[in-house]
PLY file of the C-alpha trace (Angstrom):
ply
format ascii 1.0
element vertex 633
property float x
property float y
property float z
element edge 632
property int vertex1
property int vertex2
end_header
68.44 106.12 1.36
71.18 106.08 3.93
73.42 103.12 4.24
74.61 101.80 7.59
77.89 103.66 7.09
76.05 107.02 6.71
76.09 107.19 2.89
73.02 107.34 0.62
71.54 104.36 -1.15
71.08 104.55 -4.92
67.67 102.83 -4.85
64.59 102.88 -2.59
64.13 100.23 -0.01
61.84 97.51 -1.03
58.58 97.27 0.93
58.68 93.67 1.90
55.27 92.51 3.12
54.46 90.88 6.45
52.06 88.16 5.33
53.13 85.45 7.70
51.75 84.95 11.19
53.63 86.19 14.27
56.75 84.21 15.02
57.21 83.12 11.40
60.41 83.85 9.37
58.56 86.57 7.34
57.65 88.50 10.52
61.20 88.37 11.80
62.47 89.77 8.51
60.05 92.70 8.74
61.19 93.36 12.29
64.79 93.64 11.15
63.75 95.97 8.32
61.85 98.18 10.74
64.85 98.50 12.99
66.96 99.52 9.98
64.34 102.10 8.94
64.32 103.58 12.42
68.06 104.05 12.21
67.64 105.64 8.80
65.00 108.04 10.20
67.43 109.10 12.90
70.02 109.63 10.22
67.55 111.78 8.24
66.80 113.94 11.25
70.48 114.46 11.66
70.79 115.34 7.95
68.04 118.00 8.18
69.91 119.78 10.95
73.02 119.99 8.85
71.13 120.97 5.65
72.14 124.59 5.81
75.69 124.02 6.76
76.56 121.26 4.43
77.49 121.35 0.79
74.41 119.37 -0.28
72.36 120.71 -3.16
68.60 121.59 -3.05
67.64 118.70 -5.28
69.11 116.22 -2.95
67.27 117.79 -0.04
63.94 117.50 -1.88
64.68 113.94 -2.76
65.39 113.21 0.84
62.10 114.79 1.88
60.19 112.63 -0.51
62.04 109.60 0.60
61.36 110.56 4.18
57.64 110.83 3.51
57.63 107.42 1.93
59.54 106.04 4.86
57.02 107.55 7.27
54.19 105.91 5.40
56.08 102.69 5.42
56.77 103.11 9.14
53.09 103.57 9.79
52.34 100.42 7.80
54.97 98.53 9.70
53.72 99.81 13.03
50.22 98.70 12.06
51.65 95.31 11.09
53.50 95.15 14.39
50.28 95.92 16.25
48.54 93.09 14.39
51.48 90.83 15.08
51.21 91.69 18.76
47.52 90.77 18.72
48.36 87.52 17.05
51.01 86.80 19.63
48.59 87.52 22.41
45.99 85.21 20.80
48.68 82.59 20.36
49.65 82.94 23.97
45.99 82.64 25.04
45.61 79.55 22.86
48.79 78.13 24.32
47.40 78.78 27.78
44.25 76.88 26.87
46.36 74.05 25.48
48.36 73.96 28.71
45.12 73.99 30.70
43.76 71.12 28.60
47.01 69.20 29.03
46.82 69.72 32.77
43.21 68.53 32.77
44.20 65.49 30.67
46.93 64.67 33.17
44.45 65.00 36.03
41.95 62.76 34.18
44.70 60.26 33.46
45.67 60.27 37.11
42.02 59.72 38.10
41.71 56.92 35.45
44.80 55.21 36.80
43.25 55.26 40.26
39.96 53.75 39.00
41.84 51.20 36.92
43.77 50.19 39.94
40.55 49.62 41.84
39.08 47.57 38.97
42.26 45.55 38.67
42.06 44.78 42.35
38.44 43.64 41.95
39.35 41.58 38.89
42.27 40.01 40.72
39.93 39.06 43.53
37.44 37.56 41.04
40.28 35.69 39.30
41.35 34.22 42.63
37.77 33.17 43.36
37.41 31.66 39.84
40.73 29.83 40.27
39.43 28.41 43.54
36.21 27.24 41.88
38.17 25.70 39.00
40.36 23.83 41.41
37.25 22.62 43.26
35.62 21.57 39.95
38.79 19.73 38.95
38.69 17.90 42.24
35.01 17.04 41.68
35.79 15.80 38.13
38.59 13.66 39.42
36.26 12.23 42.05
33.57 11.63 39.37
36.11 9.88 37.13
37.07 7.64 39.97
33.36 6.89 40.57
32.89 6.29 36.82
35.81 3.88 36.72
34.37 2.07 39.71
30.92 1.94 38.05
32.50 0.63 34.83
34.26 -2.09 36.77
31.00 -2.97 38.53
29.11 -2.98 35.17
31.71 -5.24 33.57
31.45 -7.61 36.48
27.64 -7.50 36.27
27.75 -8.02 32.45
29.95 -11.05 32.93
27.47 -12.45 35.46
24.59 -11.60 33.09
26.31 -13.34 30.17
26.76 -16.44 32.25
23.11 -16.26 33.33
21.95 -15.73 29.73
24.01 -18.67 28.56
22.47 -20.86 31.23
18.97 -19.48 30.48
19.48 -19.94 26.73
20.43 -23.54 27.22
17.48 -24.12 29.52
15.15 -22.27 27.08
16.43 -24.34 24.15
15.82 -27.52 26.12
12.35 -26.29 27.05
11.60 -25.33 23.42
12.69 -28.76 22.22
10.51 -30.40 24.87
7.62 -28.11 23.86
8.09 -28.96 20.18
8.10 -32.65 20.96
5.01 -32.22 23.12
3.31 -30.14 20.43
4.16 -32.71 17.76
2.80 -35.46 19.98
-0.33 -33.38 20.61
-0.81 -32.75 16.89
-0.37 -36.44 16.15
-2.90 -37.27 18.83
-5.33 -34.66 17.50
-4.84 -35.90 13.94
-5.43 -39.45 15.06
-8.52 -38.39 17.02
-9.79 -36.33 14.06
-9.17 -39.29 11.77
-11.08 -41.56 14.10
-13.95 -39.10 14.35
-13.99 -38.58 10.59
-13.91 -42.32 10.00
-16.71 -42.81 12.51
-18.75 -40.01 10.98
-18.12 -41.28 7.47
-19.03 -44.79 8.56
-22.22 -43.50 10.18
-23.17 -41.55 7.05
-22.43 -44.58 4.87
-24.56 -46.75 7.14
-27.42 -44.25 6.89
-27.06 -44.20 3.13
-26.98 -47.97 2.97
-29.98 -48.14 5.29
-32.00 -45.66 3.24
-31.03 -47.29 -0.03
-31.72 -50.75 1.30
-35.16 -49.82 2.62
-36.02 -48.13 -0.68
-34.86 -51.16 -2.65
-36.78 -53.57 -0.46
-39.95 -51.50 -0.76
-39.51 -51.40 -4.52
-39.08 -55.19 -4.60
-42.16 -55.74 -2.49
-44.26 -53.59 -4.80
-42.97 -54.72 -8.18
-41.33 -58.12 -7.89
-43.39 -61.04 -9.23
-41.76 -63.68 -7.01
-43.51 -64.30 -3.68
-40.27 -65.70 -2.23
-38.36 -62.57 -3.15
-41.12 -60.37 -1.70
-40.97 -62.33 1.55
-37.17 -62.02 1.78
-37.45 -58.33 0.93
-39.93 -57.83 3.78
-37.58 -59.51 6.23
-34.59 -57.51 5.08
-36.63 -54.29 5.24
-37.63 -54.97 8.85
-34.01 -55.54 9.78
-32.89 -52.39 7.95
-35.49 -50.24 9.70
-34.05 -51.15 13.10
-30.76 -49.97 14.63
-28.33 -50.47 11.78
-24.73 -51.56 12.33
-22.09 -53.21 10.21
-22.78 -56.44 12.04
-26.49 -56.12 11.27
-25.70 -55.56 7.61
-23.52 -58.66 7.59
-26.31 -60.69 9.19
-28.74 -59.83 6.41
-26.13 -60.38 3.68
-27.52 -63.88 2.76
-31.01 -62.51 2.30
-29.69 -59.64 0.21
-27.65 -62.10 -1.84
-30.78 -64.08 -2.60
-32.68 -60.96 -3.60
-29.87 -59.58 -5.70
-29.28 -62.91 -7.44
-32.95 -63.25 -8.31
-33.25 -59.69 -9.53
-30.00 -59.93 -11.48
-31.29 -62.94 -13.29
-34.91 -61.98 -13.75
-35.23 -58.20 -13.48
-31.87 -56.63 -14.39
-33.53 -53.70 -16.14
-35.38 -52.74 -12.97
-32.17 -52.98 -10.98
-30.56 -50.46 -13.27
-33.40 -48.10 -12.58
-33.05 -48.66 -8.85
-29.32 -48.01 -9.13
-30.06 -44.66 -10.67
-32.47 -43.97 -7.84
-29.73 -44.87 -5.33
-27.24 -42.69 -7.14
-29.57 -39.69 -7.06
-30.26 -40.31 -3.39
-26.53 -40.40 -2.71
-26.00 -37.17 -4.59
-28.86 -35.54 -2.72
-27.45 -36.62 0.64
-24.00 -35.42 -0.43
-25.37 -32.00 -1.46
-27.30 -31.70 1.80
-24.09 -32.50 3.68
-22.21 -29.82 1.71
-24.94 -27.30 2.58
-24.62 -28.13 6.27
-20.83 -27.87 6.27
-20.73 -24.83 4.01
-18.05 -26.29 1.79
-17.13 -24.72 -1.54
-18.47 -27.12 -4.17
-16.19 -27.91 -7.07
-17.25 -29.19 -10.51
-14.82 -30.13 -13.26
-15.45 -29.98 -16.99
-13.04 -31.22 -19.65
-13.51 -29.73 -23.09
-13.13 -31.79 -26.30
-9.74 -32.06 -28.02
-8.97 -29.39 -30.63
-8.67 -31.39 -33.88
-6.42 -28.80 -35.47
-4.06 -27.44 -32.82
-3.94 -30.49 -30.53
-4.87 -33.71 -32.33
-3.41 -32.48 -35.62
-0.04 -31.80 -33.97
0.27 -35.26 -32.43
-0.90 -34.52 -28.90
-3.00 -37.21 -27.28
-5.79 -37.11 -24.71
-4.46 -36.93 -21.15
-7.73 -36.77 -19.20
-10.09 -39.68 -18.57
-13.53 -39.39 -16.91
-13.99 -42.42 -14.62
-17.51 -41.55 -13.41
-19.58 -38.49 -12.61
-17.42 -37.68 -9.54
-13.95 -38.92 -10.51
-11.51 -38.27 -13.31
-7.91 -39.16 -14.02
-5.30 -36.81 -15.45
-1.78 -37.33 -16.75
0.90 -36.18 -14.30
3.57 -34.48 -16.38
6.22 -35.31 -13.76
5.54 -38.96 -12.96
4.10 -39.68 -16.44
1.33 -41.66 -14.74
-2.40 -41.06 -14.32
-3.58 -39.40 -11.10
-7.15 -39.66 -9.79
-9.13 -36.65 -8.54
-12.56 -36.67 -6.86
-14.93 -33.71 -7.12
-18.58 -32.94 -6.46
-19.37 -33.47 -10.13
-17.34 -34.29 -13.25
-18.33 -33.53 -16.85
-16.55 -35.15 -19.77
-15.84 -33.72 -23.22
-19.23 -34.95 -24.48
-21.22 -33.18 -21.77
-23.79 -30.60 -22.85
-24.54 -27.09 -21.58
-27.90 -28.34 -20.33
-26.28 -31.10 -18.25
-23.96 -28.61 -16.58
-26.85 -26.28 -15.78
-29.00 -29.09 -14.37
-26.34 -29.70 -11.70
-26.13 -25.98 -10.87
-29.86 -25.20 -11.09
-30.66 -25.97 -7.45
-27.86 -23.71 -6.31
-28.87 -20.91 -8.68
-32.54 -20.91 -7.79
-31.80 -20.73 -4.04
-31.06 -17.05 -4.62
-34.86 -16.58 -4.82
-35.07 -17.95 -1.28
-32.76 -15.22 0.02
-29.35 -16.92 -0.21
-26.26 -15.35 -1.78
-24.78 -17.56 -4.49
-21.45 -17.33 -6.31
-20.34 -19.44 -9.30
-16.74 -19.21 -10.55
-15.24 -20.58 -13.74
-11.50 -21.19 -13.26
-8.83 -22.61 -15.57
-6.06 -21.88 -18.01
-6.48 -19.82 -21.16
-8.46 -21.71 -23.81
-9.89 -24.36 -21.46
-13.56 -23.47 -22.06
-14.44 -21.15 -19.14
-16.24 -18.52 -21.21
-18.03 -21.22 -23.21
-19.33 -22.78 -19.98
-20.44 -19.49 -18.42
-21.68 -17.56 -21.48
-21.74 -19.89 -24.46
-22.83 -18.94 -27.97
-26.26 -17.51 -28.68
-27.64 -20.81 -29.98
-26.17 -22.83 -27.09
-26.08 -20.54 -24.02
-24.13 -21.30 -20.90
-24.82 -21.03 -17.19
-25.39 -17.25 -17.19
-28.35 -17.04 -19.57
-29.84 -20.35 -18.46
-29.71 -19.27 -14.80
-31.42 -15.95 -15.49
-33.98 -17.65 -17.72
-34.81 -20.08 -14.93
-35.11 -17.22 -12.41
-37.69 -15.52 -14.64
-39.62 -18.79 -14.99
-39.78 -19.20 -11.21
-40.72 -15.55 -10.82
-43.67 -16.13 -13.16
-44.65 -19.34 -11.37
-44.66 -17.64 -7.95
-46.29 -14.41 -9.09
-49.32 -15.09 -6.84
-47.24 -15.73 -3.71
-44.11 -13.60 -4.11
-43.27 -10.13 -5.42
-39.85 -10.43 -7.05
-37.71 -7.63 -8.52
-34.55 -8.47 -10.47
-31.64 -6.21 -11.42
-28.30 -6.98 -13.07
-24.87 -5.40 -13.37
-21.72 -6.33 -15.31
-18.16 -5.36 -14.50
-14.66 -6.43 -15.45
-11.42 -6.28 -13.48
-8.75 -5.34 -16.00
-5.15 -4.80 -14.84
-6.46 -4.41 -11.27
-8.91 -1.69 -12.36
-12.68 -2.15 -11.85
-14.73 -1.08 -14.88
-18.48 -0.86 -15.41
-19.32 -2.68 -18.67
-22.79 -1.12 -18.68
-21.73 2.44 -17.87
-21.46 5.37 -20.24
-17.67 5.28 -19.89
-16.42 1.66 -19.69
-12.85 2.94 -19.21
-13.72 4.74 -15.95
-12.13 3.16 -12.87
-14.53 2.46 -10.00
-13.83 1.95 -6.27
-14.75 -1.06 -4.13
-16.44 -0.16 -0.83
-17.54 -2.06 2.27
-21.13 -1.66 3.40
-23.84 -3.25 5.51
-24.68 -5.68 2.69
-21.03 -6.64 2.13
-18.61 -5.41 -0.50
-19.96 -3.42 -3.42
-18.77 -1.25 -6.32
-19.46 2.46 -5.94
-21.44 4.19 -8.73
-22.12 0.86 -10.47
-25.01 0.73 -12.96
-27.69 -1.76 -11.84
-30.18 -2.23 -14.65
-33.73 -3.49 -14.15
-34.39 -6.67 -16.14
-37.85 -8.13 -16.66
-37.27 -10.83 -19.27
-34.57 -13.02 -20.84
-34.52 -10.59 -23.77
-33.50 -7.77 -21.42
-30.72 -9.97 -20.06
-29.49 -10.90 -23.54
-29.31 -7.23 -24.55
-27.47 -6.40 -21.33
-24.95 -9.21 -21.80
-24.38 -8.28 -25.43
-23.50 -4.75 -24.35
-21.17 -6.08 -21.66
-19.43 -8.44 -24.12
-18.79 -5.61 -26.56
-17.01 -3.62 -23.84
-14.94 -6.48 -22.36
-11.19 -6.61 -23.01
-10.23 -9.54 -25.29
-7.18 -10.05 -27.49
-5.52 -12.86 -29.37
-2.64 -14.91 -27.91
-0.88 -18.11 -28.96
-3.16 -20.04 -26.60
-6.50 -18.52 -27.60
-7.64 -16.46 -30.58
-10.16 -14.55 -28.41
-8.46 -14.64 -25.01
-10.27 -12.84 -22.18
-7.83 -10.38 -20.64
-9.99 -9.52 -17.65
-12.18 -11.07 -14.96
-15.87 -10.71 -15.91
-18.52 -10.59 -13.16
-22.25 -10.65 -13.96
-24.24 -9.98 -10.78
-27.97 -10.55 -10.39
-29.75 -8.74 -7.53
-33.01 -10.27 -6.28
-35.44 -8.47 -3.96
-38.26 -10.86 -2.98
-41.24 -10.39 -0.66
-43.52 -13.20 0.53
-47.06 -11.84 0.08
-48.46 -14.15 2.75
-45.96 -13.65 5.59
-44.53 -10.26 4.61
-40.99 -11.63 4.89
-38.59 -9.77 2.59
-35.21 -11.05 1.41
-32.44 -9.38 -0.58
-29.82 -11.61 -2.20
-27.39 -11.66 -5.11
-26.01 -14.15 -7.60
-22.43 -13.66 -8.83
-21.57 -15.35 -12.13
-17.81 -15.01 -12.57
-15.77 -15.81 -15.68
-12.18 -15.54 -14.52
-9.44 -14.59 -16.94
-7.30 -17.56 -17.91
-4.10 -18.37 -16.11
-1.29 -18.84 -18.58
2.40 -19.60 -18.92
4.11 -16.74 -20.70
6.36 -19.14 -22.59
3.27 -20.66 -24.22
1.03 -17.64 -24.68
3.77 -15.58 -26.35
2.45 -12.43 -24.62
4.51 -9.26 -25.09
3.98 -5.56 -24.49
0.45 -4.81 -23.23
-0.48 -8.50 -23.39
2.47 -9.29 -21.11
1.32 -6.68 -18.56
-2.21 -8.11 -18.74
-0.94 -11.66 -18.22
1.11 -10.58 -15.21
-1.90 -8.81 -13.66
-4.12 -11.86 -14.32
-1.62 -14.33 -12.80
-1.12 -12.04 -9.80
-4.85 -11.85 -9.04
-5.29 -15.61 -9.51
-2.33 -16.18 -7.21
-4.04 -13.93 -4.65
-7.20 -16.03 -5.02
-5.10 -19.14 -4.35
-3.63 -17.50 -1.24
-7.15 -16.77 0.03
-8.23 -20.38 -0.57
-5.10 -21.60 1.24
-5.73 -19.28 4.21
-9.38 -20.40 4.47
-8.41 -24.08 4.16
-5.81 -23.87 6.95
-8.04 -21.70 9.18
-5.56 -18.85 9.31
-6.47 -15.85 11.47
-5.79 -13.41 8.63
-7.21 -14.01 5.16
-5.50 -11.73 2.55
-8.65 -10.62 0.71
-7.20 -7.15 -0.01
-4.22 -8.47 -1.98
-6.22 -8.03 -5.19
-9.39 -6.30 -6.39
-10.87 -9.69 -7.34
-10.57 -11.29 -3.89
-11.61 -8.08 -2.13
-14.79 -7.76 -4.20
-15.66 -11.44 -3.79
-14.67 -11.72 -0.12
-18.25 -12.10 1.14
-18.85 -14.88 -1.43
-15.64 -16.88 -1.03
-15.46 -16.91 2.73
-18.69 -15.30 3.86
-22.39 -16.01 3.91
-22.82 -17.51 0.43
-23.20 -20.79 -1.41
-20.14 -21.03 -3.63
-19.43 -23.23 -6.64
-16.16 -23.50 -8.56
-16.30 -24.88 -12.10
-12.84 -26.05 -13.14
-12.35 -25.94 -16.90
-9.48 -28.18 -18.06
-7.86 -29.04 -21.36
-7.70 -32.78 -22.10
-4.55 -32.49 -24.23
-1.19 -33.81 -23.05
0.23 -30.51 -24.35
-1.44 -28.83 -21.35
-0.88 -31.65 -18.83
1.02 -29.50 -16.35
-1.59 -26.72 -16.36
-4.41 -29.29 -15.99
-2.79 -30.92 -12.95
-2.25 -27.50 -11.38
-5.91 -26.57 -11.90
-7.15 -29.86 -10.42
-4.91 -29.52 -7.36
-6.17 -25.97 -6.88
-9.77 -27.26 -7.00
-9.08 -29.95 -4.42
-7.75 -27.30 -2.02
-10.93 -25.26 -2.59
-13.09 -28.30 -1.71
-11.53 -28.40 1.76
-12.64 -24.86 2.62
-15.44 -24.89 5.21
-17.27 -21.60 5.77
-20.33 -22.82 7.67
-23.91 -23.02 6.42
-25.24 -20.05 4.49
-28.17 -18.10 5.95
-31.02 -16.22 4.37
-30.57 -12.49 3.91
-33.77 -11.27 5.53
-34.40 -7.53 5.38
-35.30 -6.21 8.82
-37.83 -3.48 9.42
-36.22 -0.10 8.89
-33.58 -1.40 6.48
-33.40 0.35 3.16
0 1
1 2
2 3
3 4
4 5
5 6
6 7
7 8
8 9
9 10
10 11
11 12
12 13
13 14
14 15
15 16
16 17
17 18
18 19
19 20
20 21
21 22
22 23
23 24
24 25
25 26
26 27
27 28
28 29
29 30
30 31
31 32
32 33
33 34
34 35
35 36
36 37
37 38
38 39
39 40
40 41
41 42
42 43
43 44
44 45
45 46
46 47
47 48
48 49
49 50
50 51
51 52
52 53
53 54
54 55
55 56
56 57
57 58
58 59
59 60
60 61
61 62
62 63
63 64
64 65
65 66
66 67
67 68
68 69
69 70
70 71
71 72
72 73
73 74
74 75
75 76
76 77
77 78
78 79
79 80
80 81
81 82
82 83
83 84
84 85
85 86
86 87
87 88
88 89
89 90
90 91
91 92
92 93
93 94
94 95
95 96
96 97
97 98
98 99
99 100
100 101
101 102
102 103
103 104
104 105
105 106
106 107
107 108
108 109
109 110
110 111
111 112
112 113
113 114
114 115
115 116
116 117
117 118
118 119
119 120
120 121
121 122
122 123
123 124
124 125
125 126
126 127
127 128
128 129
129 130
130 131
131 132
132 133
133 134
134 135
135 136
136 137
137 138
138 139
139 140
140 141
141 142
142 143
143 144
144 145
145 146
146 147
147 148
148 149
149 150
150 151
151 152
152 153
153 154
154 155
155 156
156 157
157 158
158 159
159 160
160 161
161 162
162 163
163 164
164 165
165 166
166 167
167 168
168 169
169 170
170 171
171 172
172 173
173 174
174 175
175 176
176 177
177 178
178 179
179 180
180 181
181 182
182 183
183 184
184 185
185 186
186 187
187 188
188 189
189 190
190 191
191 192
192 193
193 194
194 195
195 196
196 197
197 198
198 199
199 200
200 201
201 202
202 203
203 204
204 205
205 206
206 207
207 208
208 209
209 210
210 211
211 212
212 213
213 214
214 215
215 216
216 217
217 218
218 219
219 220
220 221
221 222
222 223
223 224
224 225
225 226
226 227
227 228
228 229
229 230
230 231
231 232
232 233
233 234
234 235
235 236
236 237
237 238
238 239
239 240
240 241
241 242
242 243
243 244
244 245
245 246
246 247
247 248
248 249
249 250
250 251
251 252
252 253
253 254
254 255
255 256
256 257
257 258
258 259
259 260
260 261
261 262
262 263
263 264
264 265
265 266
266 267
267 268
268 269
269 270
270 271
271 272
272 273
273 274
274 275
275 276
276 277
277 278
278 279
279 280
280 281
281 282
282 283
283 284
284 285
285 286
286 287
287 288
288 289
289 290
290 291
291 292
292 293
293 294
294 295
295 296
296 297
297 298
298 299
299 300
300 301
301 302
302 303
303 304
304 305
305 306
306 307
307 308
308 309
309 310
310 311
311 312
312 313
313 314
314 315
315 316
316 317
317 318
318 319
319 320
320 321
321 322
322 323
323 324
324 325
325 326
326 327
327 328
328 329
329 330
330 331
331 332
332 333
333 334
334 335
335 336
336 337
337 338
338 339
339 340
340 341
341 342
342 343
343 344
344 345
345 346
346 347
347 348
348 349
349 350
350 351
351 352
352 353
353 354
354 355
355 356
356 357
357 358
358 359
359 360
360 361
361 362
362 363
363 364
364 365
365 366
366 367
367 368
368 369
369 370
370 371
371 372
372 373
373 374
374 375
375 376
376 377
377 378
378 379
379 380
380 381
381 382
382 383
383 384
384 385
385 386
386 387
387 388
388 389
389 390
390 391
391 392
392 393
393 394
394 395
395 396
396 397
397 398
398 399
399 400
400 401
401 402
402 403
403 404
404 405
405 406
406 407
407 408
408 409
409 410
410 411
411 412
412 413
413 414
414 415
415 416
416 417
417 418
418 419
419 420
420 421
421 422
422 423
423 424
424 425
425 426
426 427
427 428
428 429
429 430
430 431
431 432
432 433
433 434
434 435
435 436
436 437
437 438
438 439
439 440
440 441
441 442
442 443
443 444
444 445
445 446
446 447
447 448
448 449
449 450
450 451
451 452
452 453
453 454
454 455
455 456
456 457
457 458
458 459
459 460
460 461
461 462
462 463
463 464
464 465
465 466
466 467
467 468
468 469
469 470
470 471
471 472
472 473
473 474
474 475
475 476
476 477
477 478
478 479
479 480
480 481
481 482
482 483
483 484
484 485
485 486
486 487
487 488
488 489
489 490
490 491
491 492
492 493
493 494
494 495
495 496
496 497
497 498
498 499
499 500
500 501
501 502
502 503
503 504
504 505
505 506
506 507
507 508
508 509
509 510
510 511
511 512
512 513
513 514
514 515
515 516
516 517
517 518
518 519
519 520
520 521
521 522
522 523
523 524
524 525
525 526
526 527
527 528
528 529
529 530
530 531
531 532
532 533
533 534
534 535
535 536
536 537
537 538
538 539
539 540
540 541
541 542
542 543
543 544
544 545
545 546
546 547
547 548
548 549
549 550
550 551
551 552
552 553
553 554
554 555
555 556
556 557
557 558
558 559
559 560
560 561
561 562
562 563
563 564
564 565
565 566
566 567
567 568
568 569
569 570
570 571
571 572
572 573
573 574
574 575
575 576
576 577
577 578
578 579
579 580
580 581
581 582
582 583
583 584
584 585
585 586
586 587
587 588
588 589
589 590
590 591
591 592
592 593
593 594
594 595
595 596
596 597
597 598
598 599
599 600
600 601
601 602
602 603
603 604
604 605
605 606
606 607
607 608
608 609
609 610
610 611
611 612
612 613
613 614
614 615
615 616
616 617
617 618
618 619
619 620
620 621
621 622
622 623
623 624
624 625
625 626
626 627
627 628
628 629
629 630
630 631
631 632
């Protein structure tokens, strides 16, 4: 291969490739090589012309021909590469033209965007100016409102100051008026109390005069019929005539000498007959008193003191703290003053009283249930005071419950020709404020108290038909076996629940067709107790708390009825709610207070007696017959 200086190269030229794109360093190198090859080709042409004249050998000439052929092939390759490079350059130029066109378009778009942005900025500036104007106006309005607010606050403070002064003046005037009203109310109450006292005294005096008149007439008639002395019979006739006229205290005083003569003669000659007449007078007084209680609707209260316990009470040095004065008065030791206090009741039974005597006083009340009246008898007192003995009693000496039902069956038999009488009975207990059916299949089931047309009743309660005292005894035995009793320090068999035996009587008069439906509640209340004495703990403590709570609720009801309060809290316990129509409704109600005579229980005895005296003051109005109207079920 020829060198640039015209000499031959010792090796062939390398065929460097043209792999890079147009305009790259590889393409430029190929271009330089091509130019060198072209010069070599020209040199070869020149060498062929001088081939015959020169001193070159034939081998060299052949080598040059071969080299020339290779160079031609290489030239053709390079020319092809150049053509491709040209195409690439043209494509590059076209692409560059497109890029320039796109750049120009971008510049035009940018120019257009700047124009639009300018317009939007102008609009925004205008809106900003308008907003600034509104803000300034709002600020001015706020400032004006603050000034108005400050003015209103000043006005309010001035008004509040005036109001405070007015309230102070009004408060003083109101206080003065309230004090005047209180004084006037106190004066009115005093006047009313004085008037009521005068009326009561007048009424009592009138009743006493009527009693004295009736007793006096009866005594004089008895003297006329039985006295052997003609003089006494003559005086008795005169006194009787005077007594049968308009009776006054002055009239009684005017006949006092004649009465003195009669009494002196009878006292000397016929004292035994006078004792009999005194009993007659006493019964008449009791009858009048009971009639008066029926008219007023008062709760009647009996008191019964049990005998001393020879072991627990007498054996431990406790003495008797209760004294029966007569059949309506007893005295009890006051644990605070250490003196004896007197209490009057409708009837008083001493420790020697029998079950029969107690029932005789309650019989009239019990049997009125057959005439259509509702009757309720409670036994109330502390634990161990004899409540259950009075109401139930042992089998050989039954109490009020069995005797009452026995008497009802006797009257039913006596009136079989004139009245059709059906009797049912139920027994429940209220244990820890839960109502349980003592005759049901599940005595532990809790029942609900409902209010109906016939008063309060227990839902789903078993009411068993009873036709004889034997049926009643079997029913009560079943109830006793299911009642909750446990031992405490106060009572070996303490009742831990309120027991209620209810007798339902449906009677029809066969002559008139009149039908009545009434009920008799016989209630043995659980005993009130002081926890320090009973020693109750655990379940017994919970039972004692529930018992005391229900008895306290009963006391609240009695207090509300006594003071004529508008609201009577019957619903404060299940006991008072169930017995609401008996305590304060249309029923004849009797409370039997059972008290312990021992000084050991003096405080509890006084509390029971005070409670009974409050109950005596409750007036519910006369009871009415429960006549079943046509269409009633």
